[in-house]
N, C-alpha and C positions, 0 to 999 in steps of 0.2 A: 922433231920438231924443231921448229924455229924459236928462237930467242933472242928479243932485241931491247937494248936500255932503253928508256925511257927519256925525255928533256928534262923528268927532274931526275939525278940520280939515286943510284941504290935504290930504284924500280923497274921493274920489265914487264915485255910482252913475250908470251909465248902461244906460239901458233901450233897446234897441232897435226900429222898428216893423218888424214882420215884414210883408211882402207874400204872400199867400196866393193859391193857385189851384187847380185841379182838378192841375198838375203836385207842385205841392209849397209853396215859401214862398224868398222873396228876403227878405235884410235887409243893413244896413251894421252891422257889427261894429265897424268902428273907421273915427273923421273924424278927422283930425289939426286942424282948421277950427274943427269944431265943439266940440271937447275944449279948443283953445285959448282958443275963444269963454269956456268957462265957466267953464274955471279964470284964466283970465291969464295962463297962461305956455305953452309951447313942450315938445311931448315928444318926443326925436330916440329913437328906434329903434338900438339897436344889437348887440341879440340877440334871439331866439324859444325859449324854453324850454316842455316840454311834462312833465309828469309824471301818474302812471297809478297811483292807490293801492284800493288792498281796504276794504271798507266796513269803518267803525271808526278807520283811518290818521289819526293826524291829524301832519302834517309845521309845524314853528315851533317859536319865536316867529323868526323870521329877521330879521335887517339886517347896513347892511354902514356901513364908517364912511365917514364923510362932512366934505368934500365926497370926492370926489364921490356919494356913496352908489349907491345906484340906484332908478330910479322903475322901476312897474311897473302893467304895463294887462293884469290878468287875467281871464280868463274858463272856461268848461268847455265842453267838445265835447261831452262824452260824460257819462252819471250827472247827479250830484247831491251839490252840498259848501255848506258854509258857510264863509265867507271870514272871517276876522279880521285888523282893524286895531288896532291899539294906537299909543297916542302913548307914546311912550318919550323925546322931547326932551327936554331938562333944561329948565327956565323955562316951558315951556308951560302956558300954563291948565289944560289939559286933559292935564295929564302923567297918567300913571297910568291913562288911563280908555282905553276900549274900545268897536269897534262891530261891529257881523257883517253881512253880506248873504248871501243865500239864492243862488248862482250854481248853474243846472241848462241843460240841453241843451234846455228847453222854454221855457224865456223867453229863453235867449243874454242874459242880464242880465251884467255886466262890471262890473269895479271899478277905478279909478285910483287908485293910490296914491304918495303925494309921497315924494323921499326923506326916512330918517331914520325915516321911522316902522317900526312893528313889522306883519310878518304872518304870517299864522298859516292853515291850511286845513284842515278835516274835513273825509273822505270820507262822503257818506251812502249811496253806493251800492257796489258793486261795478264795478271798471274806472272811476271816479271821473277823468276827464283832464280836468288842468288845462292852457293854456295861458298862456304869460307871454312878452310884449312886455316887455323892461328897456333902460332905458338907459344903461347899461353893459355890457361883457363882463365874465365870471366871473370873480371875482379871489379864491382862496380865503384869503387871508393877509388880504383887509378883510372877510372873510363873518363875524358872529357870531350868538350862539341867546343866548334866555333863552326859561327857564324858563316851559313852556305851562301847568305844573300850579301855580303859584308862587300861593298864597292872596291876597298883594296886589292882584293883578291882577285876579284870581277868574274868568275864561273860563268862559262857562257852553255845555258842549256840551248835544246832548239825550240825555235819558237811556235813550233805545233804542239808543241807539250801545253801552252797557255800558263797562267801562274802553277808556280812549284806546289805540290803540297807538300807539308812540312809536318812533322809533329809541333807540341807545344814544347817540346824540351830542345829542339835543333831549332825553332823559331826563337828562343828565348838566350840562346848563345852568344856569348862574346866575341866582341868583333879581334882579328886579329893584333890590334892597335893597344886593345885594353889586355890580351892577354900578356903582349909583349910589355907594358908595361907593370902586370902584377909577376911576373918572372913563371907564369905558367906554361911553358911552350917548351919543349925540350930543345938539349944545346947540341951541338951539331960534334964540334971535338969531341965532345964523351960518347956521342953513339959511334963515330968512327972509331975509338980504341974499341968500342962492346961489338961492332960489326966484325973488328979483324980479329977477336977471342972466337969469333963462330966462323972462320977461317975452317976451307973444308982441306 
């Protein structure tokens, strides 16, 4: 597999190498050793999640209290979508910036997102099936939202998707400026120390 760091530091794109023959194909979708080699840290799996979305549905931007936060290894098992990673870590040199990766069932590409980064997904097809391997179990009290339509972030969605379909919770989420003013965003220096503890 090929692993490259994204424009948002501490997030990586993973592209597997498929082996094809007349029976179909085989690939390694996750390798803890290769991931640790590329990222310089370990990833301890605690829970696996699946979401299924119809075309045009947008989920996020979501993040969790840090530490411990929740690192995510995200893949698409069916269909296609755009995965967005947003740097919401106060003090980060790339605070407020974002990057995106096309995830689809053809390429079987994945994304690894470190704790403290914001995450969102836009479904490009009906029945877009997303799988998440995560480093901590679900804790609703520690989960938070950032408004995906915040112009200060400026995520760009494909024009053919039309108006994003959002949950009431995501639609009512606060802006980046509001979260910053309330002290509700992760701290970059604190997270860098936390990442160092997870060094492989």
